[in-house]
C-alpha positions in Angstrom: -23.0 14.3 57.2 -20.7 16.3 55.0 -18.6 13.2 54.4 -21.6 11.2 53.2 -22.7 13.9 50.8 -19.2 14.1 49.4 -19.1 10.3 48.9 -22.5 10.4 47.3 -21.4 12.9 44.7 -18.1 11.0 44.1 -20.0 7.8 43.5 -22.8 9.3 41.5 -20.9 9.1 38.2 -20.3 5.4 38.8 -24.1 4.7 38.9 -24.4 5.4 35.2 -21.6 2.9 34.4 -23.1 0.2 36.6 -26.5 0.2 34.9 -26.9 -2.9 32.8 -28.4 -2.8 29.3 -31.8 -4.4 29.0 -30.9 -6.2 25.8 -29.9 -9.8 25.9 -26.3 -9.4 24.8 -23.6 -11.9 25.9 -20.9 -9.5 27.1 -18.2 -12.2 26.7 -19.1 -12.5 23.0 -19.0 -8.8 22.5 -15.6 -8.6 24.2 -14.3 -11.5 22.1 -15.5 -9.6 19.0 -13.8 -6.4 20.2 -10.4 -8.1 20.7 -10.6 -10.4 17.7 -7.8 -12.8 17.4 -5.3 -10.6 19.2 -3.4 -12.5 21.8 -3.2 -10.0 24.6 -1.1 -12.1 26.9 2.3 -10.7 27.5 1.5 -7.4 25.9 3.1 -4.4 27.6 1.5 -1.0 28.1 3.2 1.6 25.9 3.7 4.0 28.7 5.6 1.4 30.8 8.3 1.0 28.2 11.9 2.1 28.6 12.1 2.3 24.8 9.1 2.1 22.4 9.2 0.1 19.2 10.5 1.9 16.2 11.0 1.4 12.5 14.6 1.1 11.5 15.4 4.6 10.2 12.8 6.2 12.4 9.6 7.9 11.2 11.4 9.3 8.2 12.4 5.8 7.2 8.9 4.5 7.8 7.4 7.3 5.7 9.9 6.4 2.9 8.9 2.7 3.2 5.2 3.5 3.0 5.7 5.8 0.0 7.2 2.9 -1.9 4.9 0.2 -0.7 1.5 1.7 0.0 -0.7 1.5 -3.1 -3.8 3.7 -3.7 -6.2 1.1 -5.2 -7.7 1.7 -8.6 -11.3 1.3 -7.2 -10.6 4.0 -4.6 -9.2 6.3 -7.3 -12.3 5.7 -9.5 -14.7 6.3 -6.6 -12.7 9.2 -5.2 -12.3 7.4 -1.8 -10.1 9.3 0.6 -9.5 9.3 4.3 -7.6 7.5 7.0 -7.4 3.8 7.7 -6.7 3.2 11.4 -4.6 0.1 12.0 -3.4 -1.7 15.0 -0.6 -4.3 15.1 1.8 -5.9 17.4 5.6 -5.4 17.2 6.9 -8.7 18.5 9.9 -9.1 20.7 12.0 -10.1 17.7 10.8 -7.0 15.7 8.4 -8.8 13.4 4.9 -7.6 12.8 1.8 -9.6 13.7 -1.9 -9.2 14.4 -2.6 -6.5 11.9 -6.2 -5.3 12.4 -8.2 -2.6 10.7 -9.7 -0.6 13.6 -11.5 1.9 11.3 -11.5 1.5 7.5 -12.7 3.5 4.5 -13.3 0.7 2.0 -12.7 0.4 -1.8 -9.6 -1.7 -1.2 -7.8 0.9 1.0 -8.1 -1.2 4.1 -6.5 -4.2 2.4 -3.7 -2.1 0.9 -2.9 -0.7 4.3 -2.8 -4.1 5.9 -0.6 -5.5 3.2 1.9 -2.6 3.5 2.1 -3.1 7.3 2.3 -6.9 7.0 5.2 -6.7 4.5 7.1 -4.2 6.6 10.7 -5.0 7.4 11.4 -5.9 11.0 11.2 -3.1 13.5 13.4 -2.4 16.5 11.3 -3.9 19.3 10.2 -2.1 22.4 12.4 -2.6 25.5 11.3 -2.9 29.1 13.7 -3.7 32.0 16.4 -4.3 29.5 14.5 -7.0 27.5 12.7 -6.8 24.2 8.9 -7.0 24.6 5.7 -7.3 22.5 4.0 -4.0 22.1 0.6 -3.1 20.4 1.0 -0.1 18.1 -1.7 2.0 16.4 -1.2 4.0 13.3 -3.4 6.0 10.8 -2.6 5.7 7.1 -4.0 8.3 4.8 -5.4 7.7 1.3 -6.4 10.3 -1.2 -5.8 11.8 -4.6 -2.7 14.0 -4.8 -3.5 17.6 -5.7 
């Protein structure tokens, strides 16, 4: 009896997740919209890597690159738009950047400026797993705002 009650309480949280929504939503279309055009085949989980991808010159080099290439758009300046644009992208096994996606934007041209800066980035040092370079999805926030 004690075992059954323990199992019941362990399974209770799962009941909330197993409930289906009453709306007529095609889950495959929702999932396709969530992943967009990102080819998830052959992506490696970040925590399974021997060596994660990195910008040549490390984070200081990346910060210097962004300082020179990330442009605060005029429209954003006029409207006082500030905040963080969250991007995801894939560092390919050859170090090139692909699949740049705005996960959370702030508008007024900041999203486009962030994508352009990442797309024009020089090649990175790819992630390594089992002695081989691999594709790795990377997430990064880029901040926009007026300097004080």
